[in-house]
N, C-alpha and C positions, 0 to 999 in steps of 0.2 A: 424505221415505218415498212417499210416493206413486208416483214417478216409478220406483220401486226395485222396490216392487210389481207397476207395469204391466210393468216390463222381465222378471219371473219369470214374470206371467202368458201374456206374449208367447211365452216359450223351453214354457212348457208344450204350450199351442196347435200350436207346429209339432212337437216332440216326437210329439203325435198323427197327426198327418198324416203318419206313415211307414207305408207297406204294411205291412212286416211286420220286427219286429222278436223278437231274443231275450228271454224274458223268466223269471223265477229268485226268490226266494224262502225264507225260512225268521225261526231264530232268531241275534238276535244279542246275548246278553248280557254283559254288563262290570260290572266289579268293580274300583271306586278307590282308593288306601286315600294320606293325604295328613297327611304331617306340617310344621306351622309350625317356624323357625329364629328366634327373636330374631322381629323386625318387619320383615325385609323379605325371607327365605329361603324356600323353602316343596322338598318333595321328594315325590314322587309316587310309587305303584307299580301300573300298569294291569292287568287282566288281562282280554282280550277272546277270548271265541271265536265264529266263523261257521258257522251248520251249515245247510242248504239243505233244502228239504223238498216245493219242487215246481219243475218248468222246464220248462218248453216254448218256445213260441212265439205269436205274438199270430197268426197266421191261424190256426192248426191246435190252441190251447189248451193249456194246460199237464195233468200230471198227475202223482201225488204221486208224489216221488222224494227220497231223505234221501240226502245227501252231505255229509260233515264235511268243510270246508273247510279251515281253518285255526284257530290259538289265537294268540293275538300276547301279547309280556309284551313292559310297557314302562314306562321310569323317563324321568321328565323332573325336572328344576333348575330352579323360576325365583326372577330376583329383581325385588321392585318396584322400579320405577325413580321412583313417587311416587303419589300416592292413584289414581290411575288410568294407568296404563301397569306392563306387565310386560316382560319380557323372559323366554326359557326356550333352554332344550337340552337334548335326548334323544339315547336311543336304545330300539331295538326290536327283539326277536326274534323271530321268526313259525317258526312249527311248521306246514309239512304234510305228508302223509301219505308225502311221496315227499325232502325234503328242506328247508333251514333257511332261513332269507330274514336277511336286516342290513337296518336300515334306521338311519339319521343322521338328527337332528330339530332345528330353529333357528322360533322363534316371536318374532315380536311382539304384545302384546293390549295393548288396552285400552277404556276404559266411559266411558260416557256417564251418567250419572243424571238421569234425571227425575222427575216429579212423585211418578208412582203406575209407573212400571218400568226398567228400566233397559237398554240398546243396546251393546251386547258387540262388537266386531268383533276381529278376531283375521286377522294375513298369519302366514302358513308356508311354511317349504321343508324337502325330504326326498330323499332319496336310495338309491337300495335299491339292493343287492347281493344275490346268488343266483350259484351255480356253474351253467355251463354259460350263463347269462345274460347278455345286455349292463345294466349299471345303467342302471335309472328313476329320471328327474329329477321332481319335482311341483314346482309354485308353490300355494297354496292361500291363498282369500281365503272369511271365512266372516265373514255377519250375522246376529246373533242378540239375540230381546227374552225378557226377564229380566221375568214379571209376576206380580206376586203378584193370585191371587185371594177372596184374602180381608180386603182393607183396602189400604192403601198401602204397606205395608213389609210382608216376611217373617216372622210369627213358630211358636215351634213349637209343629206339630201341625195347621198350614195348610196349603194345597196354591200350587200355583204350576203358572206353565204356559209350557213357551219353546218356538216358532215359530225355524226359522232356516232360511239358503237359505247352503250353499256352494258356489262354484267353485271348481275342478279345471283346471291345462295340467297337459301330462305329456308330456315329452318322453324318446324311445328309440328306441334307432338310428337316427338321423338324421332321424327322424318327429317328428311334433306331435298328440296328441288332449285330449281334454277330457274333464272329468268335469264331469256337476252332479247336486246333493244340495242334495233338501227333507226336512228334517226337522220334528218334532213332537212334544214332550213333555211329558207331566202329572204333576209329581213331590210330593213332601209332607214335611216339616223334621220327622221323626220326636223329634229332639229335638238339643242343639247340635254335637253330632258325627257323625248319620246325613242323610243321605235318599235317599230310593226311588223310584225315576223309571219308567216305563212310555209309549212313543209307539213311532213307525213312522218309518225312516229308507229313502226312497224314491232310487234312484241312477240317472243315465238319462247311458251313455256311448257314445261309436263316432259323433257326428256328424263328427268329421275324418276319422278312420282307420279302417277295419274298421268291420266287423258291428254294429248298436247294439243295443241293449240296455236294458234297463230290471231294476232290482233290487231287492224290496221286503220289506225288516227287519224282525220285531219287537222292538223294545231292551229288554233291563230290566237299569235300572240299578241298582248302587247307594254309592252314597258315603262313606267314613268317614273322620274327618276325626280329627289328634290330636294 
């Protein structure tokens, strides 16, 4: 864990050294509804919307500028292979102002339980298709900590913290690029069926190909389980 933290710090230092980058940010609300079937199967429906509230660059600063970006509808079906490992597949439909985008998703995730927190890791691949553009292929790795804030385990009415780091490799039109994401969410288990979260999602991309950009989103998440 210590080596991973050093790597993330070095990445942040490197990105801050860029002379000029595009910056933007806004709101990223999300609603996820999940249902379990038997002991091993789970299906989920996710609705997520992205709306920019400001944009600019690191040299000239930013200004308020509302822009609707997209709304995603994602369905996932997962199967638990053992208490710590799950595999999943899914489909996403994205609505923007000008077109529809489709994405297919495959993932494997696993959890390591420690005395006072959980370490979650995920590998996901996805393929994105839209009329008039070349397909986009991505591979993603995410590392997250799930930390109860009021004891060694999470009980109803208590708060928790989830810091995470995700690295993406992106392939499109015979070119590779990458994206890094740093996230921090604080949540509360309202009852056995509902969790609410608030946090920040900072994304940095374009450090291999194209113009570099920083985007910071305010996340407002709700998770319903039936």
